[in-house]
Backbone of each chain as ProteinMPNN parsed JSONL, in Angstrom:
{"seq_chain_A": "GQNIDQPTEMTATEGAIVQINCTYQTSGFNGLFWYQQHAGEAPTFLSYNVLDGLEEKGRFSSFLSRSKGYSYLLLKELQMKDSASYLCAFMDSNYQLIWGAGTKLIIKP", "coords_chain_A": {"N_chain_A": [[45.412, 171.199, -40.908], [47.975, 169.392, -38.667], [47.793, 169.23, -35.066], [48.555, 169.009, -31.813], [47.98, 169.34, -27.931], [48.323, 170.297, -24.694], [48.574, 170.667, -21.102], [51.274, 172.372, -19.405], [52.495, 172.33, -17.03], [51.227, 170.472, -13.919], [50.49, 170.474, -10.848], [50.084, 168.634, -7.571], [48.581, 166.767, -4.577], [49.819, 164.363, -2.993], [48.248, 161.512, -2.534], [45.836, 162.34, -3.648], [43.625, 163.157, -6.387], [44.391, 163.363, -10.232], [43.919, 165.073, -13.274], [44.958, 164.712, -16.596], [44.424, 166.927, -19.493], [44.149, 166.111, -22.793], [43.933, 167.897, -26.31], [43.248, 167.572, -30.001], [44.251, 167.902, -33.023], [43.336, 166.236, -36.062], [42.949, 165.306, -39.343], [43.383, 162.009, -39.903], [42.85, 159.566, -38.274], [44.374, 157.194, -35.759], [44.242, 156.264, -33.266], [45.006, 157.494, -29.741], [47.903, 158.188, -27.489], [49.1, 157.682, -24.306], [52.158, 158.203, -22.36], [54.641, 157.884, -19.803], [57.228, 159.554, -18.801], [60.424, 159.639, -16.764], [62.446, 162.309, -15.987], [65.383, 162.133, -17.255], [64.877, 159.624, -18.268], [63.645, 157.078, -20.407], [60.835, 157.367, -21.99], [57.871, 155.91, -21.0], [54.96, 153.073, -21.816], [51.604, 153.729, -21.097], [48.993, 154.01, -21.966], [46.479, 153.055, -24.559], [44.058, 154.448, -26.379], [41.37, 153.563, -28.822], [39.079, 153.633, -29.462], [36.087, 155.52, -28.572], [36.141, 156.664, -25.213], [36.294, 155.062, -21.723], [39.123, 153.834, -20.444], [40.342, 151.683, -17.668], [43.019, 150.858, -16.26], [44.343, 149.859, -13.267], [45.64, 152.249, -10.957], [45.239, 154.207, -12.833], [43.36, 155.938, -15.693], [42.152, 156.267, -19.02], [40.37, 157.947, -20.958], [38.963, 159.084, -24.15], [37.718, 160.802, -26.666], [36.79, 160.94, -29.601], [35.259, 162.545, -31.405], [35.2, 165.208, -30.156], [38.147, 165.276, -30.459], [39.405, 164.871, -27.865], [41.346, 163.744, -24.962], [41.839, 161.827, -22.084], [44.161, 161.654, -19.158], [43.396, 159.779, -16.435], [44.767, 160.123, -13.093], [44.774, 158.314, -9.944], [44.87, 158.345, -6.542], [47.504, 159.715, -5.919], [51.105, 158.917, -5.797], [54.39, 159.913, -5.103], [56.368, 158.876, -6.541], [54.58, 159.139, -9.219], [55.308, 161.564, -10.283], [56.282, 162.91, -13.108], [56.72, 163.887, -16.475], [53.887, 163.764, -18.418], [53.187, 162.263, -21.281], [50.812, 162.835, -24.276], [49.998, 161.623, -27.323], [49.012, 161.308, -30.968], [48.182, 158.475, -33.362], [48.401, 159.496, -36.555], [46.567, 159.123, -39.974], [49.11, 158.114, -41.772], [49.671, 156.475, -39.614], [51.773, 157.726, -37.77], [53.369, 158.667, -35.569], [52.256, 161.756, -33.525], [53.341, 163.525, -31.163], [52.691, 165.494, -28.035], [54.256, 168.23, -26.467], [54.605, 167.395, -23.326], [53.169, 166.827, -20.445], [54.728, 168.312, -17.114], [53.945, 167.033, -14.239], [53.896, 167.593, -10.816], [54.421, 166.206, -7.631], [53.371, 167.271, -4.494], [53.923, 166.317, -0.951]], "CA_chain_A": [[46.67, 170.508, -40.695], [47.605, 168.721, -37.51], [47.72, 169.563, -33.684], [48.13, 168.529, -29.972], [48.193, 170.403, -27.013], [48.496, 169.629, -23.31], [49.232, 171.777, -20.216], [52.702, 172.967, -19.919], [52.456, 171.74, -16.069], [50.449, 170.551, -12.878], [50.794, 170.387, -9.569], [49.523, 168.066, -6.863], [48.842, 166.498, -3.752], [50.27, 162.947, -2.741], [47.203, 160.973, -2.46], [44.684, 163.022, -4.276], [43.658, 162.849, -8.122], [44.676, 164.237, -11.016], [43.384, 164.83, -14.691], [45.879, 165.8, -17.558], [44.201, 167.173, -20.772], [45.047, 166.735, -24.238], [43.226, 167.731, -27.173], [44.411, 167.555, -30.772], [42.965, 168.411, -34.735], [44.164, 165.276, -37.021], [42.539, 164.301, -40.411], [42.85, 161.064, -40.463], [43.4, 159.435, -36.734], [44.041, 155.763, -35.219], [44.392, 155.993, -31.571], [45.744, 157.922, -28.999], [48.685, 157.19, -26.453], [49.732, 157.966, -23.149], [53.773, 157.553, -21.99], [55.011, 158.654, -18.919], [58.864, 159.892, -18.627], [60.809, 160.743, -15.704], [63.293, 163.124, -16.258], [66.516, 161.555, -18.029], [64.625, 158.172, -18.804], [62.611, 156.942, -21.693], [58.994, 157.504, -22.024], [57.12, 154.582, -21.115], [53.542, 153.391, -22.416], [50.529, 154.001, -20.279], [47.501, 153.354, -22.146], [46.289, 153.162, -25.975], [42.951, 154.399, -26.656], [41.038, 154.05, -30.159], [37.463, 153.65, -29.901], [35.319, 156.344, -27.522], [35.332, 155.509, -23.765], [37.159, 154.987, -20.952], [40.198, 152.319, -20.514], [40.946, 151.991, -16.642], [44.469, 150.206, -15.478], [44.904, 150.274, -11.496], [45.39, 153.469, -10.668], [45.402, 155.364, -14.172], [42.452, 155.392, -16.601], [42.622, 157.185, -19.761], [39.683, 158.731, -21.846], [38.689, 159.315, -25.749], [36.351, 161.638, -27.143], [37.344, 161.237, -31.117], [34.167, 164.069, -31.534], [35.33, 166.215, -29.657], [39.398, 165.792, -30.311], [39.888, 165.435, -26.814], [41.835, 162.684, -23.888], [42.456, 162.93, -20.845], [44.957, 160.754, -18.584], [43.378, 160.241, -14.976], [45.72, 159.573, -11.725], [44.423, 158.338, -8.816], [45.888, 157.974, -5.036], [48.839, 159.474, -6.261], [52.153, 158.794, -5.207], [55.684, 160.827, -5.34], [57.078, 158.029, -7.523], [53.95, 159.483, -9.9], [56.174, 162.921, -10.111], [57.098, 162.648, -14.116], [56.353, 164.129, -17.322], [53.311, 162.487, -19.147], [52.938, 163.027, -23.213], [50.155, 162.144, -25.054], [50.323, 161.453, -28.515], [47.869, 160.645, -31.533], [48.235, 158.116, -34.866], [47.901, 159.964, -37.578], [46.574, 158.395, -41.22], [49.852, 157.064, -42.321], [50.311, 155.611, -38.571], [53.261, 157.673, -37.263], [52.869, 159.138, -34.157], [52.559, 163.363, -33.188], [53.55, 163.864, -29.679], [52.465, 166.713, -27.267], [55.409, 168.703, -25.272], [54.273, 166.924, -22.326], [52.713, 167.741, -19.001], [55.088, 167.81, -15.847], [53.428, 166.848, -13.248], [54.77, 167.763, -9.862], [53.342, 165.69, -6.576], [53.881, 167.708, -3.343], [53.322, 165.728, -0.027]], "C_chain_A": [[47.015, 169.658, -39.197], [48.281, 169.257, -36.012], [47.794, 169.122, -32.556], [49.044, 169.682, -29.357], [47.741, 169.867, -25.744], [49.342, 170.389, -22.426], [50.906, 171.439, -20.001], [53.207, 172.019, -18.146], [51.527, 171.781, -15.293], [51.245, 170.443, -11.56], [49.875, 169.654, -8.419], [49.554, 167.387, -6.094], [48.785, 164.99, -3.61], [48.829, 162.84, -2.072], [45.674, 161.091, -3.244], [44.87, 162.721, -6.105], [44.072, 163.828, -8.815], [44.399, 164.201, -12.218], [44.321, 165.458, -15.701], [44.722, 165.486, -18.778], [44.734, 166.417, -22.019], [44.205, 166.641, -25.476], [44.148, 168.308, -28.509], [43.092, 167.643, -32.08], [44.269, 167.02, -35.354], [43.036, 165.079, -38.177], [41.912, 162.908, -40.442], [43.717, 160.942, -38.631], [43.175, 157.633, -36.676], [44.45, 155.58, -33.89], [45.32, 156.823, -31.213], [46.741, 157.254, -27.667], [48.833, 157.735, -25.292], [51.136, 157.478, -23.331], [54.143, 158.059, -21.176], [56.334, 158.486, -18.94], [59.181, 160.766, -17.737], [61.966, 161.002, -16.441], [64.694, 161.846, -16.332], [66.047, 160.055, -18.427], [64.056, 158.104, -19.705], [61.759, 156.921, -21.369], [58.71, 155.823, -22.327], [55.459, 154.326, -21.393], [52.844, 153.028, -21.215], [49.181, 153.482, -21.179], [47.226, 153.599, -24.077], [44.616, 153.297, -25.98], [42.32, 154.688, -28.443], [39.763, 154.112, -30.342], [37.175, 155.196, -28.232], [35.443, 155.499, -25.73], [36.335, 155.829, -22.632], [37.995, 153.949, -20.593], [40.817, 152.885, -18.959], [42.408, 150.77, -16.572], [44.839, 150.493, -14.362], [44.411, 151.389, -11.47], [45.184, 154.596, -11.894], [43.958, 154.629, -15.232], [42.676, 156.305, -17.871], [40.763, 157.239, -20.743], [39.529, 159.018, -23.0], [37.83, 159.835, -25.891], [36.883, 161.756, -28.465], [36.314, 162.369, -31.66], [34.878, 165.122, -31.784], [37.324, 166.233, -29.752], [39.814, 165.348, -28.56], [40.078, 163.914, -26.11], [42.311, 163.097, -23.302], [43.202, 161.308, -20.071], [44.189, 161.042, -16.821], [44.231, 159.534, -14.05], [45.296, 159.231, -10.574], [45.093, 157.799, -7.447], [47.232, 158.511, -5.522], [49.711, 159.629, -5.363], [53.575, 159.612, -5.787], [56.583, 160.227, -6.538], [56.093, 158.73, -8.963], [54.513, 160.814, -10.819], [56.981, 162.417, -11.7], [56.605, 163.814, -15.134], [55.338, 163.028, -18.069], [52.709, 163.138, -20.766], [51.869, 162.274, -23.768], [50.183, 162.201, -26.485], [49.467, 160.798, -29.378], [48.624, 159.835, -33.219], [47.652, 158.738, -35.717], [47.703, 158.845, -38.876], [47.38, 157.555, -41.855], [50.377, 156.081, -40.809], [51.749, 156.09, -38.085], [52.875, 159.022, -36.21], [53.117, 160.854, -33.942], [52.504, 163.329, -31.72], [53.067, 165.393, -29.66], [53.957, 166.944, -26.996], [55.299, 167.824, -24.165], [53.742, 167.886, -21.501], [53.621, 167.29, -17.977], [54.556, 167.949, -14.594], [54.364, 166.265, -11.625], [54.259, 167.114, -8.451], [53.946, 166.351, -5.54], [53.272, 166.607, -2.245], [52.12, 166.52, 0.758]], "O_chain_A": [[45.986, 169.291, -38.631], [49.426, 169.705, -36.072], [46.694, 168.702, -32.198], [49.979, 170.41, -29.692], [46.834, 169.036, -25.708], [50.487, 170.75, -22.698], [51.534, 170.454, -20.388], [54.128, 171.202, -18.13], [50.745, 172.724, -15.413], [52.463, 170.346, -11.414], [48.761, 170.171, -8.339], [50.607, 166.763, -6.222], [47.816, 164.372, -4.052], [48.311, 163.676, -1.332], [44.759, 160.278, -3.373], [45.798, 162.284, -6.786], [44.19, 164.976, -8.384], [44.604, 163.057, -12.622], [44.477, 166.678, -15.671], [44.228, 164.39, -19.046], [45.942, 166.185, -22.049], [43.745, 165.546, -25.798], [45.148, 169.024, -28.477], [41.866, 167.538, -32.134], [45.48, 166.907, -35.165], [42.027, 164.563, -37.698], [40.775, 162.541, -40.74], [44.552, 161.625, -38.038], [42.304, 156.955, -37.221], [45.056, 154.557, -33.569], [46.307, 157.065, -31.907], [46.5, 156.226, -27.035], [48.459, 158.888, -25.508], [51.438, 156.61, -24.15], [54.167, 159.248, -21.495], [56.759, 157.34, -19.089], [58.806, 161.927, -17.575], [62.463, 160.266, -17.293], [64.841, 160.902, -15.556], [66.905, 159.317, -18.911], [63.741, 159.21, -20.144], [61.58, 156.416, -20.26], [59.021, 154.987, -23.175], [54.693, 155.273, -21.214], [53.279, 152.211, -20.404], [48.513, 152.508, -20.833], [47.942, 154.393, -24.688], [43.934, 152.339, -25.619], [42.647, 155.641, -29.151], [39.293, 154.629, -31.355], [37.911, 155.55, -27.311], [35.071, 154.421, -25.266], [37.096, 156.795, -22.689], [37.35, 152.919, -20.394], [41.46, 153.922, -18.798], [42.217, 149.706, -17.161], [45.683, 151.382, -14.243], [43.266, 151.731, -11.767], [44.983, 155.786, -11.652], [43.644, 153.459, -15.448], [43.505, 157.196, -17.682], [40.243, 156.154, -21.005], [40.588, 159.63, -23.143], [36.851, 159.465, -25.243], [37.547, 162.782, -28.605], [36.817, 163.135, -32.481], [35.173, 165.762, -32.793], [37.879, 167.15, -29.146], [40.915, 165.809, -28.26], [39.332, 162.986, -26.42], [43.007, 164.113, -23.306], [42.852, 160.166, -20.37], [44.328, 162.064, -16.149], [44.415, 158.33, -14.232], [45.496, 160.198, -9.838], [45.823, 156.808, -7.462], [48.145, 157.686, -5.528], [49.509, 160.238, -4.313], [53.652, 159.849, -6.992], [57.311, 160.876, -7.288], [56.827, 158.905, -9.936], [54.116, 160.984, -11.972], [58.006, 161.735, -11.679], [56.048, 164.758, -14.573], [55.64, 161.86, -18.313], [52.057, 164.123, -21.113], [51.972, 161.048, -23.756], [50.559, 163.331, -26.796], [48.993, 159.747, -28.949], [49.359, 160.441, -33.999], [46.426, 158.671, -35.802], [48.434, 157.857, -38.937], [46.985, 156.536, -42.422], [51.233, 155.198, -40.858], [52.708, 155.328, -37.965], [52.192, 160.039, -36.334], [54.25, 161.242, -34.223], [51.432, 163.06, -31.179], [53.002, 166.218, -30.571], [54.801, 166.078, -27.225], [56.415, 167.313, -24.068], [53.725, 169.115, -21.568], [53.59, 166.088, -17.713], [54.726, 168.968, -13.924], [55.038, 165.272, -11.349], [53.342, 167.846, -8.08], [55.157, 166.142, -5.475], [52.232, 166.024, -2.552], [51.509, 165.966, 1.672]]}, "seq_chain_B": "ETGVTQSPTHLIKTRGQQVTLRCSSQSGHNTVSWYQQALGQGPQFIFQYYREEENGRGNFPPRFSGLQFPNYSSELNVNALELDDSALYLCASSLATSNSGANVLTFGAGSRLTVL", "coords_chain_B": {"N_chain_B": [[63.372, 138.996, -21.288], [65.363, 141.369, -23.197], [65.364, 145.033, -23.247], [65.441, 147.877, -25.371], [68.524, 149.2, -26.076], [70.596, 151.812, -26.196], [73.017, 153.364, -27.605], [76.115, 155.956, -27.819], [75.407, 157.065, -24.543], [76.081, 159.634, -23.753], [77.29, 162.279, -25.553], [79.69, 164.455, -26.761], [79.802, 167.192, -29.294], [81.164, 169.116, -31.915], [80.233, 171.629, -34.451], [79.835, 170.873, -37.714], [80.795, 168.295, -37.518], [80.16, 164.834, -37.414], [78.142, 162.138, -36.617], [77.326, 158.803, -35.196], [75.054, 157.27, -33.834], [73.422, 154.396, -31.639], [71.753, 151.544, -31.706], [69.736, 149.06, -30.051], [67.336, 146.712, -31.025], [64.307, 145.682, -29.024], [63.945, 142.447, -27.941], [62.204, 140.327, -30.502], [61.264, 142.114, -32.349], [60.539, 144.22, -34.875], [60.956, 146.38, -36.087], [62.369, 150.029, -36.104], [62.359, 152.833, -34.996], [62.948, 156.118, -34.991], [63.668, 159.346, -32.9], [63.874, 162.97, -32.185], [64.331, 164.721, -29.089], [63.656, 167.688, -27.651], [65.167, 169.662, -25.145], [62.384, 169.842, -22.653], [60.291, 169.259, -24.299], [58.482, 167.668, -26.392], [58.983, 164.142, -28.253], [59.978, 164.477, -31.688], [59.469, 162.795, -34.679], [61.562, 161.242, -36.573], [62.348, 159.137, -38.556], [61.375, 155.947, -39.688], [62.53, 152.144, -39.512], [61.448, 149.263, -41.519], [62.151, 145.862, -42.12], [64.8, 146.398, -42.849], [63.98, 149.031, -44.516], [63.648, 152.199, -45.135], [60.577, 153.61, -44.178], [58.759, 155.743, -43.747], [59.16, 159.013, -42.81], [60.022, 161.976, -41.082], [59.894, 165.564, -40.619], [62.659, 166.404, -41.115], [65.861, 166.924, -42.522], [67.945, 165.528, -44.953], [70.648, 165.144, -43.858], [70.279, 164.011, -41.997], [70.255, 160.395, -41.462], [69.843, 157.083, -41.913], [69.811, 153.274, -40.758], [68.995, 149.904, -40.552], [69.597, 147.22, -39.499], [70.157, 143.171, -40.506], [69.381, 141.918, -38.516], [67.848, 143.964, -37.181], [68.908, 145.473, -35.381], [70.087, 149.476, -35.108], [71.035, 152.198, -36.463], [71.328, 155.599, -36.25], [72.642, 158.566, -38.643], [74.212, 161.552, -38.19], [75.008, 164.233, -40.314], [76.93, 166.745, -40.757], [76.921, 168.503, -38.097], [74.336, 170.79, -36.709], [73.887, 173.638, -34.202], [71.823, 173.624, -33.351], [70.853, 171.05, -33.217], [71.387, 169.54, -30.946], [70.048, 167.597, -28.67], [68.028, 165.076, -26.72], [68.257, 161.816, -28.297], [65.976, 159.501, -29.131], [65.383, 156.195, -29.602], [63.082, 153.658, -30.628], [61.49, 150.75, -30.37], [59.461, 147.957, -31.791], [56.541, 146.036, -32.826], [55.466, 145.08, -35.849], [52.792, 143.6, -37.509], [51.041, 142.259, -40.48], [48.717, 142.628, -40.2], [48.202, 144.285, -38.279], [47.905, 147.878, -36.625], [48.212, 150.13, -35.501], [51.35, 150.422, -33.122], [52.315, 149.53, -29.998], [54.918, 151.425, -28.789], [58.294, 150.754, -27.651], [60.614, 152.622, -25.352], [64.128, 152.904, -25.942], [66.707, 154.483, -23.364], [68.023, 156.863, -24.56], [70.08, 159.04, -26.199], [72.068, 161.386, -25.062], [72.724, 164.342, -27.389], [75.38, 166.529, -27.394], [75.855, 169.81, -29.451], [78.756, 171.472, -29.705]], "CA_chain_B": [[63.666, 139.581, -22.702], [65.704, 142.463, -23.354], [64.523, 146.07, -23.494], [66.04, 148.459, -25.755], [69.378, 149.832, -25.66], [71.14, 153.071, -27.226], [74.627, 153.98, -27.138], [76.462, 156.145, -26.788], [74.205, 157.675, -23.565], [75.837, 160.953, -23.881], [78.471, 162.333, -26.284], [79.666, 165.944, -27.302], [80.397, 166.84, -30.318], [81.629, 170.305, -32.568], [79.535, 172.044, -34.993], [80.279, 170.625, -38.693], [81.636, 166.773, -37.038], [79.53, 163.933, -37.731], [77.745, 161.485, -35.308], [76.544, 157.699, -35.537], [74.288, 156.768, -32.47], [73.468, 152.864, -32.289], [70.091, 151.254, -30.963], [69.457, 147.627, -30.555], [65.659, 146.473, -30.685], [63.965, 144.361, -27.932], [63.977, 140.874, -28.735], [61.441, 139.945, -31.518], [60.216, 143.498, -32.423], [60.919, 143.78, -36.413], [60.396, 148.044, -36.757], [62.748, 150.737, -35.508], [62.159, 154.098, -35.303], [63.969, 157.105, -34.276], [62.69, 160.329, -32.236], [64.658, 164.067, -31.31], [63.44, 165.357, -28.134], [64.511, 168.848, -27.256], [64.444, 169.726, -23.606], [60.999, 170.306, -22.61], [59.374, 169.171, -25.531], [57.959, 166.219, -27.292], [59.753, 163.713, -29.145], [59.921, 164.556, -33.2], [59.57, 161.893, -35.49], [62.9, 161.557, -36.983], [62.269, 158.318, -39.596], [60.967, 154.551, -39.146], [62.445, 151.453, -40.198], [60.679, 147.866, -41.342], [62.566, 145.328, -42.718], [66.307, 147.242, -43.219], [64.147, 149.692, -45.34], [62.962, 153.526, -44.181], [59.323, 153.449, -44.134], [58.309, 156.955, -42.817], [60.212, 160.258, -42.228], [59.491, 163.136, -40.373], [60.647, 166.695, -41.136], [64.146, 166.549, -41.044], [67.002, 167.489, -43.766], [68.783, 164.765, -45.83], [71.545, 164.797, -43.304], [69.816, 162.71, -40.761], [69.947, 159.289, -42.443], [69.741, 155.529, -40.689], [70.338, 152.06, -41.184], [68.686, 148.604, -39.874], [70.391, 145.52, -40.005], [69.299, 142.032, -40.348], [69.247, 141.644, -36.674], [66.572, 144.958, -36.615], [69.153, 146.629, -34.974], [69.751, 150.32, -36.168], [71.951, 153.223, -36.23], [71.382, 157.245, -36.816], [73.497, 159.364, -38.416], [73.638, 163.093, -38.828], [76.301, 165.249, -40.932], [77.353, 168.97, -40.421], [76.12, 168.875, -37.1], [74.218, 172.297, -36.341], [73.849, 173.518, -32.812], [69.769, 172.904, -32.557], [71.327, 169.348, -33.227], [71.289, 169.109, -29.308], [68.777, 166.628, -27.919], [68.427, 163.743, -26.748], [67.881, 160.937, -29.485], [65.556, 158.158, -28.692], [65.063, 154.888, -30.66], [61.892, 152.946, -30.006], [61.107, 149.606, -31.151], [57.617, 147.551, -32.275], [56.452, 144.285, -33.781], [54.785, 145.477, -37.031], [52.133, 142.622, -38.618], [50.554, 142.378, -41.405], [47.017, 143.132, -40.175], [48.048, 145.315, -37.356], [48.081, 149.206, -37.137], [48.792, 150.845, -34.255], [51.691, 149.55, -32.381], [52.957, 150.007, -29.02], [56.322, 151.549, -28.927], [59.393, 150.598, -26.776], [61.621, 153.476, -26.088], [65.202, 153.171, -25.341], [66.954, 155.481, -22.624], [68.34, 158.16, -25.197], [71.366, 159.292, -26.461], [72.008, 162.72, -25.189], [73.632, 164.708, -27.897], [75.491, 167.996, -27.215], [76.825, 170.183, -30.365], [79.229, 173.194, -29.038]], "C_chain_B": [[64.493, 140.765, -22.395], [65.161, 143.633, -23.657], [65.177, 146.726, -24.765], [66.848, 149.326, -25.387], [69.98, 150.817, -26.651], [73.008, 152.99, -26.937], [75.119, 154.915, -28.108], [75.483, 156.733, -25.4], [74.412, 159.337, -23.644], [77.247, 161.251, -24.735], [78.536, 164.323, -26.199], [80.254, 166.046, -28.759], [80.629, 168.536, -30.773], [80.577, 170.63, -33.94], [80.592, 171.552, -36.661], [80.734, 169.119, -38.383], [79.847, 165.962, -37.833], [79.287, 162.943, -36.675], [77.069, 160.306, -35.67], [75.709, 157.253, -34.206], [73.618, 155.143, -32.925], [71.838, 152.922, -31.367], [69.994, 149.326, -31.154], [68.154, 147.319, -30.003], [65.59, 145.525, -29.46], [63.802, 143.513, -28.818], [62.634, 140.861, -28.866], [59.999, 141.122, -31.874], [61.431, 143.383, -33.666], [61.132, 145.582, -37.004], [61.399, 148.762, -35.369], [62.472, 151.99, -35.976], [63.215, 155.03, -34.177], [63.206, 158.966, -33.993], [63.916, 161.396, -31.892], [63.87, 164.563, -30.385], [64.304, 166.395, -27.536], [63.99, 169.275, -26.165], [62.981, 170.177, -23.699], [59.944, 170.102, -23.709], [59.021, 167.557, -25.782], [58.866, 165.369, -27.848], [59.089, 164.108, -30.399], [60.141, 163.685, -33.823], [60.489, 162.385, -36.363], [62.292, 160.893, -38.804], [61.958, 157.024, -38.797], [61.635, 153.154, -40.632], [62.109, 149.969, -40.594], [61.559, 146.982, -42.322], [64.421, 145.682, -43.446], [65.811, 148.569, -44.324], [63.272, 151.24, -44.47], [61.579, 153.386, -44.617], [58.286, 154.695, -44.063], [59.518, 157.771, -42.605], [59.315, 161.305, -42.3], [60.398, 164.321, -41.334], [62.022, 166.957, -40.882], [65.037, 166.276, -42.487], [67.319, 166.151, -43.931], [69.771, 164.104, -44.643], [71.524, 163.92, -42.265], [69.434, 161.263, -41.694], [70.242, 158.221, -41.301], [69.778, 154.486, -41.396], [69.599, 150.844, -40.549], [69.248, 147.474, -40.553], [69.543, 144.865, -39.698], [68.724, 141.689, -39.283], [68.495, 142.67, -36.331], [67.768, 145.978, -35.83], [69.878, 148.076, -35.988], [70.676, 151.617, -36.138], [71.107, 154.92, -36.975], [72.537, 157.796, -37.158], [73.274, 160.901, -38.848], [75.205, 163.893, -39.216], [75.906, 166.697, -40.544], [76.476, 168.941, -39.493], [76.15, 170.803, -36.969], [73.786, 172.192, -34.772], [72.438, 173.191, -32.092], [69.934, 171.854, -32.697], [71.328, 168.835, -32.073], [70.363, 168.567, -28.842], [69.177, 165.988, -27.579], [67.576, 163.092, -27.614], [67.628, 159.637, -28.743], [65.355, 157.203, -29.704], [63.79, 154.293, -29.781], [61.557, 151.859, -31.326], [59.568, 149.253, -31.291], [58.157, 146.222, -33.153], [55.284, 145.033, -34.817], [54.323, 143.947, -37.318], [51.499, 143.115, -39.573], [49.139, 142.959, -41.37], [47.109, 143.849, -38.884], [48.482, 146.929, -37.657], [48.75, 150.063, -36.32], [49.662, 149.889, -33.51], [52.38, 150.006, -31.324], [54.31, 150.37, -29.275], [57.16, 151.329, -27.319], [60.543, 151.187, -26.905], [63.095, 152.663, -25.42], [65.85, 154.345, -24.22], [67.431, 156.958, -23.399], [69.918, 157.759, -25.269], [71.769, 160.821, -26.416], [73.31, 163.474, -26.294], [73.884, 166.093, -27.272], [76.499, 168.421, -27.953], [77.765, 171.876, -29.687], [79.873, 173.784, -30.302]], "O_chain_B": [[64.341, 141.224, -21.263], [64.267, 143.485, -24.49], [65.599, 145.787, -25.44], [66.509, 150.21, -24.6], [69.853, 150.622, -27.86], [73.792, 152.553, -26.095], [74.662, 154.817, -29.247], [74.342, 156.631, -25.85], [73.506, 160.17, -23.625], [78.213, 160.504, -24.58], [77.729, 165.139, -25.753], [80.991, 165.215, -29.289], [80.238, 169.318, -29.905], [80.13, 169.597, -34.441], [81.79, 171.819, -36.755], [81.182, 168.672, -39.438], [78.895, 166.434, -38.455], [80.152, 162.833, -35.805], [76.15, 160.487, -36.469], [76.527, 156.617, -33.542], [73.38, 154.754, -34.069], [71.174, 153.763, -30.762], [70.157, 148.62, -32.149], [67.82, 147.55, -28.841], [66.488, 144.815, -29.008], [63.592, 143.603, -30.027], [61.849, 141.175, -27.972], [58.771, 141.133, -31.792], [62.55, 142.868, -33.659], [61.41, 145.882, -38.165], [61.373, 148.408, -34.19], [62.35, 152.258, -37.172], [63.864, 154.789, -33.159], [62.45, 159.57, -34.753], [64.922, 160.915, -31.371], [62.722, 164.879, -30.696], [65.402, 166.173, -27.025], [62.779, 169.364, -25.957], [62.495, 170.773, -24.661], [58.923, 170.771, -23.868], [59.443, 166.546, -25.222], [59.911, 165.999, -28.008], [57.859, 164.147, -30.435], [61.342, 163.429, -33.728], [60.468, 163.503, -36.877], [61.976, 161.55, -39.797], [62.169, 156.91, -37.59], [61.444, 153.1, -41.846], [62.643, 149.235, -39.763], [61.677, 147.469, -43.446], [64.949, 145.129, -44.411], [66.685, 149.169, -44.95], [62.527, 151.221, -43.49], [61.533, 152.899, -45.746], [57.093, 154.542, -44.325], [60.631, 157.346, -42.298], [58.362, 161.577, -43.03], [61.179, 164.164, -42.272], [62.301, 168.012, -40.31], [64.734, 165.439, -43.337], [66.967, 165.444, -42.988], [69.788, 162.893, -44.424], [72.431, 163.258, -41.759], [68.475, 161.17, -42.459], [70.707, 158.403, -40.176], [69.782, 154.58, -42.623], [69.83, 151.083, -39.364], [69.311, 147.025, -41.697], [68.533, 145.138, -39.049], [67.605, 141.183, -39.195], [68.225, 142.652, -35.131], [67.519, 147.177, -35.707], [70.156, 147.961, -37.182], [70.923, 151.685, -34.934], [70.493, 155.063, -38.032], [73.495, 157.73, -36.387], [72.418, 161.341, -39.616], [76.199, 164.03, -38.502], [74.942, 167.377, -40.191], [75.313, 169.261, -39.74], [77.031, 171.661, -37.035], [73.45, 171.167, -34.18], [72.072, 172.772, -30.994], [68.976, 171.238, -32.23], [71.269, 167.606, -32.015], [69.553, 169.409, -28.455], [70.382, 165.761, -27.688], [66.423, 163.471, -27.823], [68.386, 158.929, -28.081], [65.123, 157.665, -30.822], [63.593, 154.444, -28.575], [61.434, 151.988, -32.544], [58.643, 150.011, -31.001], [59.142, 145.718, -33.693], [54.257, 145.499, -34.322], [55.186, 143.073, -37.382], [51.321, 144.33, -39.648], [48.565, 143.588, -42.259], [46.029, 144.05, -38.328], [49.186, 147.265, -38.61], [49.813, 150.628, -36.576], [49.227, 148.785, -33.182], [53.143, 150.942, -31.565], [54.939, 149.614, -30.017], [56.743, 151.648, -26.205], [61.397, 150.944, -27.758], [62.999, 151.896, -24.463], [65.198, 155.38, -24.368], [67.208, 158.041, -22.857], [70.634, 156.87, -24.808], [71.825, 161.487, -27.45], [74.514, 163.273, -26.129], [72.994, 166.76, -26.744], [77.66, 168.051, -27.781], [77.319, 172.979, -29.37], [80.325, 174.929, -30.286]]}, "name": "protein", "num_of_chains": 2, "seq": "GQNIDQPTEMTATEGAIVQINCTYQTSGFNGLFWYQQHAGEAPTFLSYNVLDGLEEKGRFSSFLSRSKGYSYLLLKELQMKDSASYLCAFMDSNYQLIWGAGTKLIIKPETGVTQSPTHLIKTRGQQVTLRCSSQSGHNTVSWYQQALGQGPQFIFQYYREEENGRGNFPPRFSGLQFPNYSSELNVNALELDDSALYLCASSLATSNSGANVLTFGAGSRLTVL"}
């Protein structure tokens, strides 16, 4: 079967670093996506990993280990505007996205 | 370039009624997908259209149907509405090419449907 799991909520402090983990199980895999979704808004694309390793993009980095079925999103130098839900999703063998429930990130001053 | 636009943004219906939601794809995109997102949950895939034909469907009953038009805009129709259909309905467009697999989705802001 297929499943994907991420923490429901995390809290971090402005200026700090936070890592949001995502684990998944699937027989067919065509990459993992991270999206950011502010309350009441559309999800916006953050990153895509299809090979193992770390992809860095400014303050955000995403890591993938296919053998472990594991990914994380790393956010550095947190800003208040980073308060949002972070959705991970893997693409299965039919190129359909299977989404996690999202991690609500709360940033405190 | 314009992004993905959806209408209406909010609507209220009663059980048993029918609803049509509309989506205009991002300029240059040829594929549209529809998702249902319940409060506090991730998006659930409903179906995808490419070249005006459905080419993928999630675990949704036949009363969920759709269309894609020659200009790549799309409609989602839901018949015989149930209370559990209350959710945010997201449309996402992407550009599918013959040699690409994973495509980045561009989402619209969604249509929030409340069924009473």
